[in-house]
C-alpha positions as CSV (number, residue, x, y, z in Angstrom):
1,L,-5.2,-21.7,-42.8
2,S,-6.0,-24.6,-40.5
3,L,-9.3,-25.2,-42.2
4,L,-7.8,-25.4,-45.7
5,P,-7.1,-29.2,-45.7
6,Y,-10.6,-30.0,-44.5
7,M,-12.3,-27.8,-47.1
8,W,-9.9,-28.8,-49.8
9,D,-10.9,-32.5,-49.5
10,Q,-14.5,-31.5,-50.1
11,I,-14.0,-29.9,-53.5
12,V,-10.8,-31.3,-55.0
13,D,-11.0,-35.0,-56.1
14,V,-8.1,-36.7,-57.9
15,R,-8.3,-40.5,-58.5
16,N,-5.9,-43.3,-59.2
17,I,-3.0,-41.7,-57.3
18,K,-0.3,-43.7,-55.7
19,M,1.2,-40.8,-53.7
20,L,0.5,-37.1,-53.2
21,V,3.2,-34.7,-52.1
22,N,2.4,-31.2,-50.9
23,Y,5.1,-29.2,-52.8
24,G,4.4,-25.9,-51.0
25,M,2.5,-22.6,-51.2
26,T,3.4,-19.4,-52.9
27,D,1.9,-15.9,-53.1
28,M,0.0,-16.5,-49.9
29,R,-1.7,-13.5,-48.4
30,F,-3.8,-13.2,-45.2
31,G,-6.4,-10.5,-46.0
32,Q,-8.3,-10.4,-42.7
33,A,-9.1,-12.5,-39.6
34,V,-12.1,-14.8,-39.6
35,V,-14.4,-14.0,-36.7
36,T,-15.9,-16.9,-34.8
37,G,-19.2,-17.9,-36.2
38,S,-18.5,-16.4,-39.7
39,R,-19.5,-18.4,-42.8
40,I,-16.6,-19.1,-45.1
41,R,-16.1,-20.8,-48.4
42,L,-13.1,-22.1,-50.5
43,S,-12.9,-21.4,-54.2
44,T,-10.1,-23.0,-56.4
45,K,-8.9,-22.7,-59.9
46,L,-6.3,-24.6,-61.8
47,H,-3.4,-22.2,-62.3
48,N,-0.7,-24.4,-64.0
49,I,-0.1,-28.1,-64.7
50,Q,3.1,-29.8,-65.8
51,N,4.3,-33.3,-66.7
52,L,7.6,-33.8,-65.0
53,R,8.7,-37.2,-66.4
54,G,5.5,-39.0,-65.4
55,I,4.9,-36.9,-62.3
56,C,2.1,-34.4,-62.5
57,K,2.8,-31.0,-60.9
58,A,-0.4,-29.1,-60.3
59,E,-0.5,-25.5,-59.1
60,I,-4.0,-24.5,-57.8
61,K,-5.0,-21.0,-57.0
62,F,-7.2,-20.8,-53.9
63,K,-9.2,-18.2,-52.0
64,I,-11.0,-18.5,-48.6
65,E,-13.8,-15.9,-48.7
66,I,-15.9,-14.6,-45.7
67,E,-19.6,-14.1,-46.3
68,N,-20.5,-10.4,-46.7
69,Q,-16.8,-9.3,-46.7
70,R,-15.0,-7.8,-49.7
71,K,-11.5,-8.9,-48.7
72,P,-10.7,-12.6,-48.6
73,A,-9.4,-14.2,-45.4
74,L,-6.6,-16.1,-47.3
75,E,-5.5,-16.5,-50.9
76,G,-2.5,-18.1,-52.6
77,I,-1.2,-20.9,-54.9
78,A,-0.8,-24.4,-53.6
79,A,1.5,-26.8,-55.5
80,F,1.2,-30.6,-55.4
81,L,3.0,-33.5,-57.0
82,Y,0.8,-36.4,-58.1
83,Y,2.3,-39.8,-58.6
84,F,-0.3,-42.0,-60.5
85,E,-0.6,-45.8,-60.4
């Protein structure tokens, strides 16, 4: 979970925002522990997007996978509010 913000910034790029609010996480599940030295990757998929009177609410499904493991380390849905310029 602590690596999520670092990895998120590498693959999700939203431009022209004035403010970003982390609205929370839902359906979060820890599948298994990540052993030191393991290789992991983050995959994301847009789950839902809404226009709330000019504010964009985006829900993004995410999964942190461990190389050569069937079960993910972490999965869930992250919600953000984007205020654009």
